[in-house]
C-alpha positions in Angstrom: 6.2 -24.3 -42.0 4.4 -24.4 -38.7 6.5 -25.3 -35.8 3.9 -27.9 -34.9 4.7 -29.7 -38.3 8.4 -30.0 -37.5 8.8 -33.7 -36.4 12.4 -34.5 -37.2 15.4 -32.2 -36.5 17.1 -33.5 -39.6 14.7 -31.3 -41.6 16.5 -28.2 -40.7 19.8 -29.4 -42.2 18.5 -28.4 -45.7 17.8 -24.7 -44.5 19.7 -21.8 -45.7 21.2 -19.4 -43.3 18.3 -17.0 -44.0 15.8 -19.7 -43.3 17.6 -20.6 -40.0 17.4 -17.0 -38.9 13.7 -16.8 -39.7 13.2 -20.0 -37.8 15.0 -18.6 -34.8 12.5 -15.6 -34.7 9.6 -18.0 -35.0 10.7 -20.1 -32.2 11.1 -17.0 -29.9 7.7 -15.8 -30.7 6.3 -19.2 -30.2 7.9 -19.5 -26.7 6.9 -16.0 -25.7 3.3 -16.6 -26.7 2.9 -20.2 -25.3 4.6 -19.6 -22.0 2.5 -16.5 -21.3 -0.3 -19.0 -20.7 1.5 -22.0 -19.2 4.4 -20.4 -17.5 7.8 -22.0 -17.5 11.5 -21.4 -17.9 11.3 -18.6 -20.5 14.6 -16.7 -20.0 16.9 -19.7 -20.3 15.3 -20.9 -23.4 15.3 -17.6 -25.2 19.0 -17.5 -24.7 19.8 -20.8 -26.5 17.7 -20.6 -29.6 20.7 -20.1 -32.0 22.8 -22.6 -30.1 20.1 -25.4 -30.3 19.6 -24.8 -33.9 23.3 -24.9 -34.7 23.6 -28.2 -32.7 20.8 -29.9 -34.6 22.1 -28.5 -37.9 25.7 -29.9 -37.5 25.1 -32.9 -35.4 22.7 -35.9 -35.8 20.4 -36.4 -32.7 19.7 -38.9 -31.2 22.8 -40.7 -32.5 24.8 -37.8 -31.2 24.1 -37.2 -27.6 22.9 -33.8 -26.4 23.1 -33.4 -22.6 21.4 -30.3 -21.1 22.6 -29.4 -17.6 19.7 -28.6 -15.3 17.5 -29.1 -18.3 15.4 -25.9 -18.0 16.9 -24.8 -21.3 15.7 -27.7 -23.4 12.4 -26.2 -24.7 13.9 -25.3 -28.1 15.3 -28.8 -28.3 11.8 -30.2 -27.7 10.4 -28.0 -30.4 12.9 -29.2 -33.0 12.3 -32.8 -32.0 8.6 -33.0 -32.7 7.0 -31.7 -29.5 5.9 -28.1 -30.4 2.3 -29.4 -30.7 2.2 -30.5 -27.0 3.4 -27.0 -25.6 -0.1 -26.1 -24.5 0.3 -28.9 -22.0 3.7 -27.8 -20.8 4.3 -28.7 -17.1 0.6 -29.7 -16.7 -0.8 -32.9 -15.2 -0.1 -35.6 -17.8 1.4 -33.0 -20.2 4.8 -32.2 -21.7 7.6 -32.2 -19.0 9.5 -29.0 -18.4 12.8 -30.9 -18.4 14.3 -33.6 -20.7 12.4 -36.8 -20.3 13.8 -40.1 -21.7 10.5 -41.8 -22.2 9.1 -38.6 -23.8 11.5 -38.7 -26.8 14.5 -40.7 -28.0 16.2 -37.3 -28.4 16.3 -36.8 -24.6 19.2 -38.9 -23.6 19.7 -37.6 -20.0 17.1 -36.5 -17.4 17.9 -33.8 -15.0 16.4 -31.0 -12.9 19.4 -30.5 -10.6 22.5 -28.6 -11.8 26.1 -29.7 -12.5 25.4 -33.3 -13.6 25.9 -32.9 -17.4 29.7 -33.3 -17.5 29.8 -36.5 -15.5 26.9 -37.9 -17.7 28.7 -36.9 -20.8 31.9 -38.6 -19.5 30.0 -41.7 -18.9 28.5 -41.7 -22.3 31.8 -41.0 -24.0 33.5 -43.8 -22.1 30.7 -46.2 -23.1 31.1 -45.1 -26.7 34.9 -45.7 -26.7 34.4 -49.2 -25.1 31.8 -50.1 -27.6 33.9 -48.7 -30.5 31.1 -46.5 -31.9 31.6 -43.0 -33.3 28.9 -40.7 -31.9 29.6 -37.2 -30.6 28.9 -36.3 -27.1 27.9 -32.7 -26.4 27.2 -31.3 -22.9 25.6 -27.8 -22.4 26.3 -26.3 -19.0 25.6 -22.8 -17.7 28.1 -20.6 -15.9 26.0 -20.9 -12.7 26.0 -24.7 -12.9 29.7 -24.8 -13.5 30.2 -23.6 -9.9 28.9 -26.8 -8.6 31.6 -29.1 -7.1 30.4 -32.1 -9.2 31.2 -30.1 -12.4 34.8 -29.5 -11.2 35.2 -33.2 -10.5 34.1 -34.0 -14.0 36.3 -31.4 -15.6 39.3 -32.9 -13.8 38.6 -36.4 -14.8 37.7 -35.5 -18.5 40.9 -33.5 -18.9 43.0 -36.3 -17.3 41.5 -39.0 -19.6 41.7 -36.6 -22.7 38.3 -38.0 -23.8 36.7 -36.9 -27.0 33.7 -34.8 -26.1 32.5 -31.2 -26.5 31.5 -29.0 -23.5 29.6 -25.9 -24.3 29.7 -23.3 -21.6 26.6 -21.3 -21.9 27.8 -18.0 -20.2 24.9 -15.6 -19.8 26.2 -14.0 -16.6 22.8 -14.6 -15.1 21.7 -17.8 -13.4 18.7 -17.9 -11.1 20.7 -15.5 -8.8 23.8 -13.5 -9.5 26.7 -15.9 -9.8 29.3 -15.9 -7.0 32.8 -17.2 -6.5 36.2 -17.0 -8.1 35.3 -18.9 -11.2 32.7 -16.2 -12.0 35.6 -13.7 -12.0 37.7 -16.0 -14.2 34.8 -16.1 -16.8 34.5 -12.3 -16.6 38.1 -11.9 -17.6 37.7 -14.4 -20.4 34.7 -12.5 -21.7 36.7 -9.3 -22.1 40.0 -10.9 -23.3 39.0 -11.3 -27.0 39.3 -14.3 -29.2 41.7 -16.6 -27.5 42.1 -19.3 -30.1 42.7 -16.6 -32.8 45.4 -15.0 -30.7 47.0 -18.2 -29.9 47.2 -19.2 -33.5 48.9 -15.9 -34.3 51.4 -16.5 -31.5 52.2 -20.0 -32.8 52.5 -18.7 -36.3 55.0 -16.1 -35.1 57.0 -18.7 -33.3 57.2 -20.9 -36.4 58.9 -18.2 -38.2 61.8 -18.1 -35.7 64.8 -19.9 -37.2 65.4 -23.3 -35.3 69.1 -23.0 -34.4 69.7 -25.8 -32.0 67.6 -27.3 -29.3 68.1 -24.4 -27.0 66.3 -22.0 -29.2 63.5 -24.5 -29.7 63.0 -24.8 -26.0 63.1 -21.0 -25.6 60.5 -20.8 -28.3 58.3 -23.1 -26.4 58.7 -21.2 -23.1 57.9 -18.0 -25.0 54.7 -19.5 -26.4 53.6 -20.6 -22.9 54.5 -17.1 -21.6 52.5 -15.3 -24.3 49.6 -17.7 -23.7 49.3 -16.4 -20.1 49.5 -12.8 -21.3 46.6 -13.4 -23.8 44.3 -15.0 -21.2 44.6 -14.6 -17.4 44.9 -18.1 -15.9 44.2 -20.1 -19.1 42.0 -22.1 -16.7 40.4 -24.6 -19.0 43.6 -25.3 -21.1 45.4 -26.1 -17.9 42.6 -28.7 -17.1 43.4 -30.4 -20.4 40.7 -28.9 -22.6 41.1 -27.1 -26.0 39.4 -23.7 -25.3 37.5 -22.0 -28.0 36.0 -18.6 -27.4 34.6 -16.4 -26.4 31.9 -17.1 -29.1 28.9 -15.0 -29.7 26.0 -17.4 -28.9 23.6 -15.4 -31.2 25.9 -15.1 -34.1 25.0 -18.1 -36.3 28.3 -18.0 -38.4 30.5 -17.8 -35.3 28.5 -20.6 -33.6 28.8 -22.9 -36.8 32.5 -22.2 -37.3 33.5 -23.1 -33.7 31.2 -26.1 -33.5 32.7 -27.4 -36.8 36.3 -26.9 -35.4 35.3 -28.6 -32.1 33.8 -31.6 -33.9 37.1 -32.4 -35.7 39.4 -31.7 -32.7 40.8 -34.7 -30.7 40.4 -34.7 -27.0 38.0 -32.5 -24.9 37.0 -29.2 -26.2 35.3 -26.4 -24.3 33.4 -23.8 -26.3 32.8 -20.6 -24.2 29.6 -19.2 -25.4 28.3 -15.7 -24.6 24.6 -15.5 -24.6 21.9 -13.1 -23.5 19.3 -14.7 -21.2 15.8 -13.7 -22.3 17.2 -12.8 -25.8 14.4 -11.3 -27.9 11.9 -10.3 -25.2 12.9 -7.0 -23.4 11.3 -7.7 -20.0 13.3 -11.0 -19.8 16.4 -9.4 -21.1 16.3 -6.6 -18.5 15.6 -9.0 -15.7 18.0 -8.6 -12.8 16.1 -10.5 -10.1 15.7 -13.9 -11.8 11.9 -13.3 -12.2 12.1 -14.5 -15.8 14.1 -17.6 -15.2 11.0 -19.6 -14.4 7.6 -18.1 -13.8 3.9 -18.5 -14.2 1.6 -16.8 -16.7 2.3 -13.3 -17.7 1.0 -10.5 -20.0 3.1 -10.4 -23.2 2.7 -6.7 -24.0 3.6 -5.4 -20.5 5.6 -8.3 -19.1 3.4 -8.1 -16.0 3.4 -11.4 -14.2 -0.1 -12.6 -13.6 -0.6 -13.2 -9.9 -3.4 -13.5 -7.5 -3.5 -11.5 -4.2 -3.6 -13.8 -1.2 -2.0 -14.6 2.2 1.7 -14.3 2.6 3.9 -17.1 1.3 5.6 -19.5 3.7 8.9 -18.4 2.3 8.1 -14.8 3.0 7.0 -15.5 6.6 10.2 -17.4 7.1 12.3 -14.4 5.8 10.3 -11.9 7.9 10.7 -13.9 11.0 14.4 -14.4 10.5 14.9 -10.7 10.1 12.9 -10.0 13.3 14.9 -12.5 15.2 18.3 -11.3 13.8 17.7 -7.7 15.0 18.1 -8.9 18.6 20.3 -11.9 18.1 23.7 -11.1 16.5 24.5 -14.9 16.3 22.1 -15.4 13.4 23.5 -15.7 9.9 21.6 -16.7 6.6 23.1 -19.2 4.1 21.7 -20.0 0.6 23.1 -22.1 -2.3 22.2 -19.8 -5.2 18.7 -19.4 -4.3 18.4 -16.0 -2.4 15.2 -15.0 -4.3 13.4 -18.4 -4.1 14.0 -18.8 -0.4 13.4 -15.1 0.1 16.7 -14.8 1.9 17.4 -11.8 -0.4 15.2 -9.9 2.0 17.5 -11.0 4.9 20.6 -10.1 2.9 19.3 -6.6 2.3 18.8 -6.1 6.1 22.0 -7.8 7.1 24.5 -7.9 4.3 27.4 -8.9 6.4 25.5 -11.9 7.8 24.2 -13.2 4.6 26.2 -15.9 2.6 25.3 -17.0 -0.9 27.8 -19.9 -1.6 26.6 -20.6 -5.3 25.4 -24.0 -6.3 27.3 -25.8 -3.5 24.9 -27.4 -1.0 27.7 -29.6 0.3 29.9 -26.6 1.1 26.9 -24.7 2.6 26.0 -27.5 5.0 29.6 -27.9 6.3 30.2 -24.2 6.4 27.2 -23.8 8.5 28.6 -26.5 10.9 31.8 -24.6 11.0 30.0 -21.4 12.1 28.1 -23.3 14.8 31.3 -24.5 16.3 32.1 -20.8 16.9 28.9 -19.9 18.6 26.9 -18.5 15.6 23.4 -19.7 14.7 23.5 -20.5 11.0 20.2 -20.8 9.2 20.6 -22.7 5.9 17.5 -22.0 3.7 17.3 -24.7 1.1 14.7 -26.5 -1.1 14.0 -30.0 0.2 15.1 -31.5 -3.1 18.4 -29.6 -3.1 19.4 -30.5 0.5 19.7 -34.1 -0.8 22.9 -32.9 -2.5 24.5 -32.2 0.9 23.6 -35.6 2.5 27.0 -36.8 3.5 27.7 -33.4 5.1 24.5 -33.7 7.1 25.5 -37.1 8.4 29.3 -36.6 8.9 29.8 -33.0 9.7 26.7 -31.6 11.4 24.7 -34.4 13.0 27.6 -36.4 14.1 29.1 -33.4 15.9 25.6 -32.3 17.1 26.0 -28.8 15.9 23.4 -26.2 16.3 22.4 -25.6 12.7 19.0 -24.6 11.6 17.9 -26.1 8.3 14.9 -24.1 6.8 13.7 -26.7 4.3 11.5 -24.9 1.8 9.3 -26.6 -0.9 8.7 -29.6 1.4 6.1 -31.9 -0.1 4.8 -31.9 -3.7 5.8 -28.8 -5.7 3.8 -29.4 -8.8 4.9 -28.2 -12.3 8.6 -28.8 -11.9 7.9 -32.5 -11.4 9.8 -35.5 -10.0 13.3 -33.8 -9.8 11.9 -31.1 -7.5 9.2 -32.8 -5.4 10.4 -32.4 -1.8 9.1 -35.8 -0.5 12.3 -37.6 0.7 13.6 -35.3 3.4 11.9 -36.9 6.4 13.0 -40.4 5.3 16.7 -39.2 4.9 16.7 -37.0 8.0 14.8 -38.8 10.7 17.2 -41.8 11.1 20.1 -39.4 11.7 21.1 -39.3 15.4 20.7 -35.8 17.0 18.4 -34.5 14.3 15.1 -32.8 15.2 12.4 -32.4 12.5 9.4 -30.0 12.7 6.7 -28.9 10.3 4.0 -26.3 11.0 0.2 -26.5 10.2 0.1 -22.8 9.1 2.1 -19.6 8.7 1.6 -18.5 12.3 2.9 -21.9 13.6 5.8 -21.4 11.2 7.0 -18.2 12.7 6.8 -19.7 16.2 8.6 -22.8 15.0 11.4 -20.8 13.5 11.7 -18.9 16.7 11.8 -22.1 18.7 14.4 -23.7 16.3 16.7 -20.6 16.7 16.5 -20.8 20.4 17.1 -24.5 20.4 20.6 -25.5 21.5 20.7 -29.2 21.5 21.9 -30.1 18.0 20.7 -29.6 14.4 17.0 -28.9 13.8 15.0 -28.8 10.6 11.9 -26.8 10.0 10.2 -27.9 6.8 7.4 -25.9 5.1 5.6 -26.1 1.8 5.7 -24.1 -1.4 3.1 -21.4 -1.8 0.9 -19.3 0.4 -0.3 -19.8 3.9 -4.0 -19.7 4.9 -4.3 -16.1 6.1 -4.5 -17.0 9.8 -4.1 -14.4 12.5 -0.3 -14.0 13.4 0.9 -13.7 17.0 2.4 -10.4 17.8 4.9 -12.0 20.0 6.8 -15.2 19.2 5.7 -18.3 21.2 8.2 -21.0 22.1 6.6 -24.4 21.1 7.1 -27.6 23.1 9.2 -30.0 20.9 7.8 -33.6 21.0 4.4 -32.6 22.3 1.6 -32.7 19.7 -1.5 -30.6 19.4 -5.0 -32.2 19.5 -6.9 -30.2 17.0 -10.2 -32.1 17.3 -11.3 -34.8 19.8 -12.6 -38.1 18.8 -12.9 -41.7 20.2 -13.3 -44.1 17.3 -10.0 -43.4 15.5 -7.1 -41.0 15.5 -5.4 -39.3 12.5 -1.9 -38.3 13.1 -0.7 -35.7 10.4 1.0 -32.5 9.9 1.5 -29.5 7.6 -0.6 -29.5 4.4 -2.4 -32.8 5.1 -4.3 -31.3 8.1 -7.0 -29.7 5.9 -7.5 -32.9 4.1 -8.0 -34.8 7.4 -10.4 -32.2 8.6 -12.5 -32.5 5.4 -12.6 -36.3 5.7 -13.5 -36.2 9.3 -16.3 -33.7 8.8 -17.8 -36.0 6.1 -17.6 -39.0 8.6 -19.4 -37.1 11.4 -22.6 -37.5 9.4 -22.1 -41.2 9.6 -21.6 -41.2 13.3 -17.9 -41.8 13.3 -15.9 -39.8 15.8 -12.3 -39.2 14.7 -9.5 -37.4 16.6 -7.1 -35.1 14.6 -3.7 -34.5 16.0 -1.2 -32.0 14.6 2.1 -34.1 14.8 4.2 -31.0 14.2 7.3 -32.7 15.7 8.1 -35.5 13.3 11.2 -36.2 15.4 11.0 -36.6 18.3 7.6 -38.2 18.4 5.1 -37.5 21.2 5.7 -40.7 23.1 3.0 -40.0 25.8 0.2 -39.5 23.3 1.2 -42.5 21.2 1.3 -44.7 24.3 -2.1 -43.4 25.4 -3.6 -44.2 22.0 -2.2 -47.7 22.2 -3.4 -48.4 25.8 -6.9 -47.1 24.8 -6.8 -49.4 21.7 -7.7 -46.5 19.4 -6.9 -47.3 15.7 -4.5 -44.9 14.2 -4.1 -43.4 10.7 -1.0 -41.5 9.6 -1.2 -39.1 6.6 2.0 -37.4 5.2 2.8 -35.7 1.9 6.2 -37.5 2.0 7.5 -40.9 1.1 5.9 -43.7 2.9 9.0 -45.7 3.1 11.0 -44.5 6.1 8.7 -41.7 6.7 6.5 -40.5 9.6 4.1 -43.4 9.4 7.0 -45.8 9.6 8.3 -43.9 12.7 4.9 -44.5 14.4 4.9 -48.2 13.5 8.4 -48.5 14.9 7.4 -46.8 18.1 4.4 -49.2 18.7 6.7 -52.2 17.9 9.5 -51.0 20.2 7.1 -50.3 23.1 5.4 -53.7 22.8 2.1 -52.4 21.5 1.8 -55.0 18.7 -1.9 -55.0 18.4 -2.6 -51.4 17.5 -4.2 -51.0 14.2 -2.3 -48.5 12.0 -3.1 -47.4 8.4 -0.5 -45.3 6.6 -1.2 -42.9 3.7 1.5 -41.0 1.9 3.6 -40.9 -1.2 4.0 -44.4 -2.8 7.3 -46.0 -3.8 7.6 -44.1 -7.1 8.8 -40.7 -8.4 5.8 -38.3 -8.8 5.7 -36.6 -12.2 4.7 -32.9 -12.9 1.3 -31.4 -12.7 -0.9 -29.2 -10.4 -0.7 -30.3 -6.8 -4.4 -31.1 -6.4 -4.4 -33.4 -9.4 -1.3 -35.2 -8.1 -2.8 -35.6 -4.6 -5.9 -37.1 -6.1 -4.0 -39.5 -8.3 -2.0 -41.0 -5.4 -5.0 -41.0 -3.0 -4.0 -38.2 -0.6 -7.4 -36.6 -0.6 -10.4 -36.4 1.7 -12.3 -39.0 -0.2 -9.6 -41.7 0.3 -9.0 -40.8 3.8 -12.7 -41.1 4.7 -12.9 -44.5 2.8 -9.8 -45.8 4.5 -11.1 -44.7 8.0 -14.4 -46.6 7.3 -12.3 -49.7 6.6 -10.3 -49.1 9.6 -13.2 -48.7 12.0 -16.3 -50.5 10.8 -19.5 -48.9 12.0 -20.3 -51.9 14.3 -17.0 -51.4 16.2 -17.6 -47.7 17.0 -17.0 -46.8 20.6 -19.9 -45.8 22.7 
């Protein structure tokens, strides 16, 4: 049967073991072939083929709830639930989502793109089941990397306390996006090598039962002996002490081993944790041998060689950030780099290679990273926390309470600011201005190109008046000439890129080329429009804004961020607070909705952040008869 013809996961329940193994091979071949064209999260999905098959074989989705942590390993689940025919559209505009999507299928019961949420969601669903008196199973699949997230620990603690019936599958492939860090990683390492815990435990209990029960004293001694032997079998017995029945380690590619443990877990009361050992990239050698995280998520590639298809071009913004930080750190011993499990994505791995003693990867722990950076700043260091915009959301209270409130000199290098495209709504970096600019003591900057980025980062590191954020987009720069020596930029003083008298566009970053294209089109119609690079989102250029108001020049703001609470809102607030109530202001930006996946140009066109819309809006803002002489 073609995978495209598989519409109901219940169909595989009638398969023999031989047929299931054949199906696993077909799925791997399908993924390797299709993702070579579309790109996507290949490594994680190749590692969970047998697991996903076993889950759908033994449980009844969607009645039974499958919750995938992060969600980038749900492709096999999508194939088995009738979506194989849509894989040519994977992560494309209006196509199949790369993560679980509730309105895409009834089998997707939880949406996620950030890590460490699955256990809390599972607890919520299990609690709802118990309140309603229904009998569905709840199964959460979480990776060893995601388990380092603080939210996962909170959920483990609560689940163990409540003794809720649910199954946690720990997918331990020893390889998340970056090498795992932390004490838990060491615990799992000892568990991997300790052998079958549940089998050894059963043998101990069987031995104890053979001891003659002569009085209560011997019974008590036997129980103490069992506990002592338990600690000898597994160092720490971490999960059992949290209240879970621990099963494992289990070979995640051995169907018999998988089935046996899933069946046992299914009939066990209380929370069960199955410790699964899998191979990320299983079945495709380039992905299996990957040590840098390249095959976690990538673009198109050549199947035969494993060569990733890439186009030569200007340096990436992330690369310019890392190179600049390294240059600065050579002469400034205060500088330290911090990442939350994303050294490769942020390019801080380059900094770590140059300054290993000044590089800190804290794991998936943005809250900890933010406050740790604050602690470093109190001692005179200059911490630079490189983090994706969408992940900095996870450290919000720490931004408010620990860093901004104390006015600590922390640099936030906010990568992937703006729309990121294929990863979709969970990864679009469009909220950071709205959640940062209202915080006292915070400064927010964004460069127009890679040269301004290097100078902006230099300026931010030299800045000693509180926290400062430098946000920059995903992808490559424009190939502009780079200054040989760093230039200190004036904060709160904007740059006029093009003069004009009929209207003024205030914008920054990726929207500057859009504004330039629109203004060029309007020139032919006799409209003169000024373009300002508002590279300091906070503070605003008060002098420039007041001059625009006094000259009665209509203003348009354009931002690749959320309109509500964004840069345009800040401009409106300024005019209101300074008594300029008659200034005409038109705002363009991300509307009040989550933006789904797709290529960035298509997304921008759909929401009207393009030259055509800008030109049309400007014509409405400044009718021809009102043009200035």
